[in-house]
C-alpha positions as CSV (number, residue, x, y, z in Angstrom):
1,M,90.8,40.6,62.7
2,K,90.8,44.0,60.9
3,L,88.3,45.4,63.5
4,Q,90.4,44.0,66.4
5,S,93.5,45.6,64.9
6,I,91.8,49.0,64.6
7,L,90.5,48.8,68.2
8,L,94.0,47.7,69.5
9,A,95.6,50.6,67.6
10,S,93.1,53.0,69.0
11,I,93.7,51.8,72.6
12,L,97.5,52.0,72.1
13,S,97.1,55.5,70.7
14,L,95.0,56.6,73.6
15,G,97.5,55.2,76.1
16,I,100.4,57.0,74.3
17,T,98.4,60.2,74.3
18,C,97.6,60.0,78.0
19,T,101.2,59.1,78.8
20,T,102.5,62.0,76.7
21,Q,100.1,64.4,78.4
22,A,101.2,63.1,81.8
23,Q,104.8,63.4,80.9
24,T,104.2,66.9,79.6
25,I,102.9,68.3,83.0
26,K,105.7,66.4,84.8
27,Q,108.3,67.9,82.5
28,K,106.8,71.4,82.8
29,L,106.8,71.1,86.6
30,E,110.3,69.9,86.6
31,Q,111.5,72.8,84.5
32,S,109.5,75.4,86.4
33,F,110.6,74.1,89.8
34,S,114.2,74.0,88.6
35,T,114.0,77.7,87.5
36,F,112.3,78.6,90.7
37,T,114.9,77.0,93.1
38,K,117.8,78.5,91.1
39,H,116.8,82.0,92.0
40,P,119.3,83.8,94.3
41,S,116.5,84.2,96.9
42,L,116.7,80.5,97.7
43,T,120.5,80.2,97.8
44,N,120.3,79.5,101.5
45,G,116.7,78.4,101.6
46,I,114.6,75.4,100.5
47,A,111.4,74.9,98.6
48,A,109.2,71.8,98.6
49,L,106.4,71.0,96.1
50,H,104.0,68.1,96.0
51,V,101.4,67.7,93.2
52,I,98.7,65.0,92.8
53,N,96.3,64.3,90.0
54,S,93.1,64.9,92.0
55,E,91.1,62.4,90.0
56,T,93.5,59.4,90.0
57,G,95.5,60.1,93.2
58,E,98.7,59.7,91.2
59,T,101.7,61.8,92.4
60,L,102.7,63.9,89.4
61,F,105.6,65.8,91.0
62,E,107.5,65.8,94.3
63,K,110.6,67.6,95.3
64,N,111.9,67.9,98.9
65,T,108.5,66.5,100.0
66,T,109.8,64.4,102.9
67,V,111.5,67.4,104.5
68,G,109.6,68.9,107.4
69,L,109.2,72.7,107.1
70,P,107.4,75.4,109.0
71,T,103.9,75.7,107.7
72,A,102.6,79.1,108.8
73,S,98.8,79.2,108.2
74,T,98.8,76.4,105.7
75,L,98.6,74.2,108.8
76,K,95.0,75.4,109.1
77,V,93.9,73.0,106.3
78,I,95.1,70.0,108.3
79,T,93.4,71.2,111.5
80,S,90.2,71.9,109.5
81,I,90.1,68.5,107.7
82,T,90.9,66.6,111.0
83,A,88.1,68.5,112.9
84,L,85.6,68.0,110.1
85,D,86.3,64.3,110.0
86,I,86.4,63.7,113.8
87,L,83.8,66.2,115.0
88,G,81.5,66.3,111.9
89,K,80.5,69.4,109.9
90,D,77.4,70.0,112.0
91,Y,79.2,69.9,115.4
92,T,78.3,72.8,117.7
93,Y,79.6,74.3,120.9
94,K,77.3,75.1,123.8
95,T,77.7,77.8,126.5
96,K,75.3,77.6,129.4
97,L,73.9,80.4,131.6
98,Y,72.6,79.3,135.0
99,Y,72.1,80.5,138.5
100,T,72.9,78.8,141.9
101,G,71.0,79.2,145.1
102,E,67.5,80.6,145.4
103,I,65.5,83.7,144.5
104,D,63.5,85.2,147.4
105,S,60.1,86.8,147.3
106,V,61.5,90.2,146.4
107,G,63.7,89.0,143.5
108,I,67.0,88.8,145.3
109,L,69.1,85.9,144.1
110,H,71.0,84.4,147.1
111,G,73.6,82.7,144.9
112,D,75.6,83.3,141.8
113,I,75.1,83.8,138.0
114,V,77.4,81.4,136.1
115,V,78.4,81.4,132.5
116,H,79.9,78.0,131.7
117,G,82.1,77.7,128.6
118,E,83.0,74.6,126.7
119,G,85.4,76.1,124.1
120,D,83.2,78.0,121.7
121,P,85.6,80.3,119.7
122,T,82.7,82.3,118.3
123,L,81.1,83.6,121.5
124,G,80.8,87.3,121.1
125,S,82.1,87.3,117.6
126,H,80.9,89.9,115.1
127,R,81.0,87.4,112.2
128,Y,77.7,85.7,112.8
129,A,74.3,87.5,113.6
130,H,73.5,85.4,116.7
131,T,77.0,85.5,118.2
132,K,77.5,89.2,118.5
133,E,78.4,90.6,121.9
134,D,75.3,92.8,122.3
135,V,73.0,90.1,121.1
136,I,74.2,87.5,123.5
137,L,74.4,89.9,126.5
138,A,70.9,91.2,125.8
139,K,69.6,87.6,125.6
140,W,71.2,86.7,128.9
141,K,69.9,89.8,130.6
142,K,66.4,89.0,129.5
143,A,66.7,85.4,130.8
144,I,67.7,86.8,134.2
145,I,64.8,89.4,134.2
146,D,62.3,86.8,133.1
147,V,62.9,84.6,136.2
148,G,62.3,87.6,138.4
149,I,65.9,88.4,139.5
150,T,66.2,92.0,140.6
151,S,69.5,91.8,142.5
152,V,72.3,89.2,143.0
153,D,73.6,88.6,146.5
154,G,76.6,86.8,144.9
155,R,78.8,87.0,141.9
156,I,79.0,86.6,138.2
157,I,81.2,83.7,137.6
158,A,82.7,83.3,134.1
159,D,83.5,79.6,134.2
160,D,86.6,79.0,132.2
161,S,87.7,75.9,134.3
162,M,87.3,73.3,131.5
163,Y,90.7,74.4,130.0
164,Q,92.1,75.7,133.3
165,G,91.8,79.3,132.3
166,I,93.5,81.0,129.3
167,D,96.7,79.6,127.8
168,V,98.9,80.0,124.7
169,P,100.5,77.1,122.8
170,G,104.1,76.4,123.3
171,G,106.3,78.0,120.7
172,W,104.3,81.2,120.3
173,I,106.5,84.2,120.5
174,W,106.4,87.4,122.6
175,T,105.8,89.7,119.7
176,D,102.6,87.8,118.7
177,M,100.9,87.1,122.0
178,G,99.7,90.6,122.8
179,N,98.1,91.1,119.4
180,Y,94.7,89.7,118.2
181,Y,96.3,87.0,116.0
182,G,98.2,85.8,119.0
183,A,95.2,85.7,121.4
184,G,95.3,82.8,123.8
185,I,92.7,80.0,124.0
186,S,90.1,79.5,126.8
187,S,87.1,77.4,127.3
188,L,85.2,80.6,127.7
189,N,86.4,82.7,124.7
190,W,84.8,86.2,124.3
191,R,84.8,88.5,121.3
192,E,87.5,86.4,119.7
193,N,89.6,87.3,122.7
194,S,90.4,90.7,121.3
195,S,89.6,94.4,121.5
196,G,90.3,97.4,119.3
197,I,92.3,100.5,119.9
198,N,92.1,103.7,117.8
199,F,94.9,106.2,117.7
200,Q,95.2,109.9,116.8
201,A,97.9,110.6,114.3
202,G,99.5,114.1,114.4
203,R,103.0,115.1,113.4
204,I,105.6,112.5,112.4
205,Q,107.5,111.1,115.4
206,D,105.2,112.7,117.9
207,D,103.2,110.5,120.3
208,A,100.1,108.9,118.9
209,P,97.6,109.1,121.7
210,I,94.7,106.7,122.1
211,S,91.5,108.2,121.0
212,N,89.2,105.4,122.2
213,T,88.9,101.6,122.6
214,T,86.2,99.5,121.0
215,S,85.3,98.0,124.3
216,D,85.7,99.1,127.9
217,L,89.2,98.1,129.0
218,S,89.3,100.3,132.1
219,Y,90.1,97.3,134.3
220,L,93.5,97.1,132.5
221,K,96.4,99.5,132.4
222,L,97.4,100.5,128.8
223,V,100.9,101.8,128.5
224,N,101.0,103.6,125.2
225,Q,104.4,104.2,123.6
226,V,103.2,104.4,120.0
227,K,104.7,107.2,117.8
228,V,103.3,108.6,114.5
229,G,105.0,107.1,111.5
230,R,105.5,108.7,108.1
231,P,102.6,108.7,105.6
232,G,102.2,105.3,103.9
233,S,104.2,103.4,106.6
234,G,101.0,101.7,107.7
235,D,100.5,99.6,110.9
236,N,103.6,98.8,112.8
237,V,102.0,98.7,116.2
238,Y,102.6,95.8,118.5
239,A,101.0,95.1,121.9
240,Y,102.9,93.2,124.5
241,S,101.1,91.1,127.1
242,A,100.6,87.5,128.3
243,P,97.7,85.6,129.9
244,Y,96.5,87.4,133.0
245,S,98.6,90.5,132.4
246,E,97.1,93.5,134.1
247,K,99.3,95.9,132.1
248,I,99.5,96.0,128.2
249,V,102.5,97.8,126.7
250,I,101.8,99.1,123.2
251,K,104.8,100.0,121.0
252,G,105.7,100.9,117.4
253,T,104.5,103.4,114.9
254,Y,101.1,104.3,113.4
255,G,101.2,105.7,109.9
256,Q,100.2,109.4,109.7
257,N,97.5,108.8,107.1
258,L,96.4,105.4,108.5
259,K,92.7,104.9,109.3
260,K,92.7,101.6,111.1
261,T,91.6,100.1,114.4
262,I,94.5,98.1,116.0
263,E,93.3,94.8,117.5
264,I,95.0,93.6,120.6
265,S,94.5,90.3,122.5
266,L,92.6,90.1,125.9
267,P,94.8,88.7,128.7
268,D,91.7,87.2,130.4
269,P,88.6,86.9,128.1
270,A,86.5,85.2,130.7
271,Y,87.0,88.1,133.0
272,D,86.2,90.6,130.2
273,L,82.9,88.8,129.6
274,A,82.0,89.0,133.2
275,F,83.0,92.6,133.4
276,N,80.8,93.5,130.4
277,F,77.9,91.3,131.6
278,Q,77.9,93.1,134.9
279,K,77.7,96.5,133.1
280,V,74.8,95.3,130.9
281,L,72.8,94.1,134.0
282,A,73.5,97.5,135.7
283,T,71.5,99.2,132.9
284,D,68.4,97.6,134.4
285,S,69.6,98.3,138.0
286,I,70.5,94.6,138.6
287,E,73.3,94.8,141.1
288,I,76.0,92.1,141.5
289,L,76.8,92.6,145.2
290,Q,79.9,90.4,145.4
291,G,81.4,91.4,142.0
292,I,82.8,89.2,139.3
293,T,85.3,86.4,139.0
294,T,86.3,83.4,136.8
295,G,86.5,79.7,137.3
296,Q,90.3,79.8,137.1
297,R,90.6,82.6,139.7
298,M,88.4,80.6,142.0
299,A,90.5,77.5,141.5
300,E,93.6,79.4,142.5
301,E,91.8,80.2,145.7
302,G,90.9,76.6,146.4
303,Q,87.2,77.1,145.4
304,K,85.0,75.2,143.0
305,V,82.4,76.7,140.6
306,P,79.0,75.9,142.2
307,Q,76.5,73.6,140.4
308,A,73.4,74.9,138.8
309,S,70.1,75.4,140.6
310,K,68.3,76.4,137.4
311,E,69.6,76.7,133.8
312,L,68.5,79.9,132.1
313,D,69.9,79.6,128.6
314,T,72.1,77.4,126.3
315,H,73.8,79.4,123.6
316,V,74.6,77.2,120.6
317,S,77.5,78.2,118.2
318,P,77.3,78.1,114.5
319,P,78.0,74.6,113.0
320,L,81.6,73.6,112.6
321,H,81.6,74.0,108.8
322,E,80.7,77.7,109.2
323,I,83.5,78.1,111.8
324,V,85.9,76.5,109.4
325,H,84.8,78.9,106.7
326,W,86.0,82.0,108.7
327,F,88.9,80.0,110.1
328,N,90.4,79.7,106.6
329,Q,89.0,82.8,104.9
330,R,90.3,85.2,107.6
331,S,93.0,82.9,109.0
332,I,91.7,83.3,112.6
333,N,94.3,81.6,114.8
334,L,92.0,81.4,117.8
335,Y,89.6,79.1,115.8
336,G,92.4,76.7,115.1
337,E,93.4,76.4,118.7
338,A,89.8,75.9,119.7
339,L,89.4,73.1,117.1
340,L,92.6,71.4,118.2
341,R,91.5,71.4,121.9
342,S,88.1,70.0,120.8
343,I,89.8,67.2,118.9
344,A,91.7,66.3,122.1
345,F,88.5,66.4,124.2
346,I,86.4,64.3,121.8
347,S,89.2,61.9,121.0
348,G,90.3,61.2,124.6
349,G,88.9,63.5,127.1
350,K,92.0,65.7,127.1
351,T,92.0,69.5,126.9
352,S,95.6,70.6,126.2
353,T,97.1,71.8,122.9
354,Y,99.8,69.2,123.3
355,D,97.2,66.4,123.5
356,G,95.3,67.8,120.5
357,A,98.5,67.8,118.4
358,Q,99.3,64.2,119.4
359,Y,95.8,63.0,118.4
360,V,96.2,64.7,115.0
361,K,99.4,62.8,114.4
362,K,97.9,59.5,115.5
363,Y,94.8,60.1,113.4
364,W,96.7,60.5,110.1
365,E,99.1,57.7,110.9
366,Q,96.1,55.4,111.1
367,K,94.2,56.9,108.1
368,L,97.0,57.5,105.7
369,N,100.0,55.7,107.2
370,L,101.8,59.1,107.6
371,K,104.7,59.1,110.0
372,S,104.4,61.3,113.1
373,S,107.7,63.0,112.1
374,E,105.9,64.2,109.0
375,L,103.4,66.1,111.2
376,D,105.6,67.6,113.9
377,I,103.0,70.2,115.0
378,V,102.7,72.2,118.3
379,D,99.5,74.2,117.6
380,G,96.5,74.2,115.4
381,S,96.9,77.5,113.6
382,G,100.5,77.5,112.3
383,L,101.5,80.6,114.3
384,S,104.3,78.7,116.0
385,P,107.6,78.7,114.0
386,Q,108.2,75.3,115.6
387,N,105.7,73.5,113.4
388,N,107.4,71.2,110.9
389,V,105.2,69.4,108.3
390,T,106.2,67.7,105.0
391,T,104.4,68.8,101.8
392,N,103.8,65.1,101.2
393,A,101.8,64.8,104.4
394,M,99.9,68.1,103.8
395,N,99.0,67.1,100.2
396,Q,97.9,63.6,101.1
397,I,95.6,65.0,103.7
398,M,94.3,67.5,101.2
399,Q,93.7,64.7,98.7
400,Y,91.9,62.7,101.3
401,A,89.4,65.5,101.8
402,L,88.2,65.3,98.2
403,K,86.1,62.2,98.9
404,R,84.6,63.2,102.2
405,P,80.9,64.2,102.5
406,W,81.9,67.7,103.9
407,F,84.4,68.5,101.1
408,S,82.2,71.1,99.3
409,E,82.0,73.2,102.5
410,F,85.7,72.8,103.1
411,Q,86.6,73.8,99.6
412,K,84.4,76.9,99.9
413,S,86.3,77.9,103.0
414,L,89.6,78.3,101.0
415,P,90.4,81.7,99.7
416,T,91.2,82.5,96.0
417,Y,94.7,83.7,95.2
418,N,96.2,83.9,91.7
419,E,92.9,82.6,90.4
420,M,93.5,79.4,92.3
421,T,91.6,77.9,95.3
422,M,94.2,77.7,98.1
423,K,95.1,78.5,101.6
424,S,98.1,80.7,102.1
425,G,100.6,80.8,104.9
426,T,103.0,83.6,105.9
427,I,105.4,83.8,108.9
428,N,108.9,85.1,109.2
429,G,111.0,83.2,106.6
430,T,108.1,81.0,105.5
431,L,105.6,81.2,102.7
432,G,103.2,78.5,101.6
433,Y,100.2,77.6,99.5
434,T,98.1,74.5,99.4
435,G,94.9,73.9,97.5
436,Y,93.1,72.6,94.4
437,H,93.0,73.7,90.8
438,T,91.3,72.7,87.6
439,A,93.4,73.5,84.5
440,K,92.1,74.8,81.2
441,D,92.2,71.3,79.8
442,G,90.0,70.0,82.6
443,K,92.8,68.2,84.6
444,K,92.4,68.6,88.3
445,Y,95.3,69.0,90.7
446,T,95.9,69.0,94.5
447,F,99.1,70.8,95.5
448,S,101.2,71.9,98.4
449,L,104.1,74.3,98.2
450,L,106.3,75.5,101.0
451,V,109.3,77.9,101.0
452,Y,111.6,78.4,103.9
453,N,114.5,80.7,104.7
454,Y,114.2,82.7,101.5
455,D,116.0,86.0,101.0
456,G,114.3,89.2,100.0
457,G,110.8,90.6,100.2
458,A,107.7,88.4,100.7
459,S,105.8,90.0,97.8
460,Q,108.6,89.2,95.3
461,M,108.8,85.6,96.5
462,R,105.0,85.3,96.4
463,Q,105.0,86.3,92.7
464,R,107.6,83.7,91.9
465,M,105.6,81.1,93.7
466,F,102.5,82.1,91.6
467,T,104.6,81.8,88.5
468,L,105.6,78.2,89.5
469,L,102.0,77.3,90.3
470,N,100.8,78.7,87.0
471,T,102.3,75.6,85.5
472,L,99.2,73.8,86.6
473,K,96.9,76.2,84.7
């Protein structure tokens, strides 16, 4: 009996200790969140915080967690997790090079060279050794030379017909679309659908002329209205264009002491690919007699892309988990839109952003019983201010990821801020963080924090958010 009493007392003591510790973190979060929300910067704003014990799945803290709020780039974790779960971490995209027609005895191809895209967002990207623009174009040129083609009595067709050309998700704003982070999505993406511009900075308020571009944009008209800004003013340059624009207007100021390449979006990446491919072939005197076009341009003329006579090359993208790495580390919006479209295609043979968003909602309704109103999304990257997601939904999905076989790769894709592993999100009026943290006492937490319509500078609000999240340390 004495031994039983001792054991019972020990169990009760342990239970009281665990309860006290749990209460302590809850109380600390309650106090920290109260202090945070009472700051004048949130007088007309709102903050939502959801915290889960990562090991038990218990919700430790929740405030305003059923209110849908703009996500900014924190939405990328939901897109990443959904894609990894549906497509698999080793999923790859394939881009095919083939020719139509026949090659005669002197090497003239009586047909077309076709590059057929299926949505690879990394084609031509500098982030991976085998996807770089010069590497791919050199490989394709060699494939053409190796089959004996010396001239093409036809066209180069950049086949972007799978997604009906280039498009931008609904809700994206005019100020974003012409810049690299607002690049549209195509089934034949190229060089992350962007190009760089370098400016010369002279006297303050003088014109800042373009010194060079990082790729040949001679087929476009660049209207440069950029002025030189004061030293330290940084990059306030914005390009204005839309899909299929032939003119790009560039406005704003370029800091006098700034040394930075400004990245703009390509209005038609498939055309840009064909344009550069033609130039590379010309270096070996391989002439394209009927010029270049795209699948979408042909469709607008009532034509179809011809079928292959012979396949020359299949370019394979990096595996999905490597794409997700850069998607989250560098917050590349294009990658999110590509993943969302792939989710739509794999799930139901659809190819639109809208369909991808609907499949994401349905997926998490089935998996975690989350209401579709908790995932009111219109894109895959978070660039649209029309996205509204609850921190409850975001955090439940983050918690779900912990037990998936691809979790280690996903976790490594998340940046480190404030000595915590988390994805950030910033858009006008919105700041957010979601991630994982192991406290000094070994406790593990999954958290999602969103702030909307705050007053004052983003850097000050960010520091206040870090102070709140420090409660988990």
